[in-house]
N, C-alpha and C positions, 0 to 999 in steps of 0.2 A: 547614822544615815546618811550616806555622800551618792544624790543622786546625780545623775545631767544637768546643767543647766535648761537644757531644752524641755525636762519634763515638772521644772519649777515655774519657768516663763511660758504660759501655754498661748497666751494671744495678745497683741497690743490693743487698746480702745481709742477707738478712733470716734468721737464724738464731738458734738460742738463746745462741750464744756472742757473734755480734754484738751482741745485746739486752743482755747483759750488759756486755759493753765500751763501749756506748753509754751506760750509763746509768752505770758506774763510774768508766770514764776519762776520758769525752765523744770517744772513737777510733768512726768510722763506717768502714763495712767497704764497698768496692763493688768491682764486676767492672771490670777497664777493658782498653781494647787493649794487645795483646802488646807492641808497640812503644813503648808510652807511655813518657816519662823521669815522675822525681818531678815536675820544673818543672811540666809540662804535665799531668797530674795535679793539682798545686794549682792552679794556673790556670783550670783548667776547673771544680773544684768552689766556685771563689771567684765564676766569673761563673756560675753555674747559679744557685747556692743565695744569694748573696749576703751570705757569712759572709767572716770572717780565717780561713786555716788558719796553725796550728804547723806540724806535723812531717808528712810523708807517708812510709810505709813499705811495700815491696810486698814481695810474694811470689810465684814462679812455683809455679803448681799444676798438677801433672801430672795428666791424663787417666786414668781406669778403665781398665780392661779390663772388657768388656762380653760377653755371649753372648747370642745369639738363637737358640734351638733347641740343633746342634751346632757353628754358625758363631760363631767367637769377632771381635770387633771392639773398637776402643779409642774413647775418646771424646778428643776435641780439648782439649790441653793451651790453658792458660790462664792470665792474671794477675790477682791480686787487691791491693788497695791498701787500708791502714789509713789511715784521716784523722785528724789530733787537731785539734781546734777550739781556736783561742785560746780563753782564760776570759775572761767577760762576754760571748760568742758566744751567741747563741739558737740552740738546739740543733736540729737539722733533723728536723722528721716527716715520714715520709716517706707517712702513709697518712689525711692531715688531711682531706682533699676526700671521705674515702668515707664 
């Protein structure tokens, strides 16, 4: 199954925790496709951002229960990837062109 990189890496996660991890441990956080493997995530990040990846860790995030009035609903589950860059690689800046 050979998908384009933009179908595997869906969006960067920019939160307080991910910003701290980026500065302290060279970790980047991404929202990725639910069925993407660690190898596919590594190849997608390397091709999209032209950097070398050291490790990839993934975690399954469960959707939250939400209410709209008296109706209950549930957000869909999704997958998060923590990508560590090799030492000496230039850190990716999400908002350089803004």
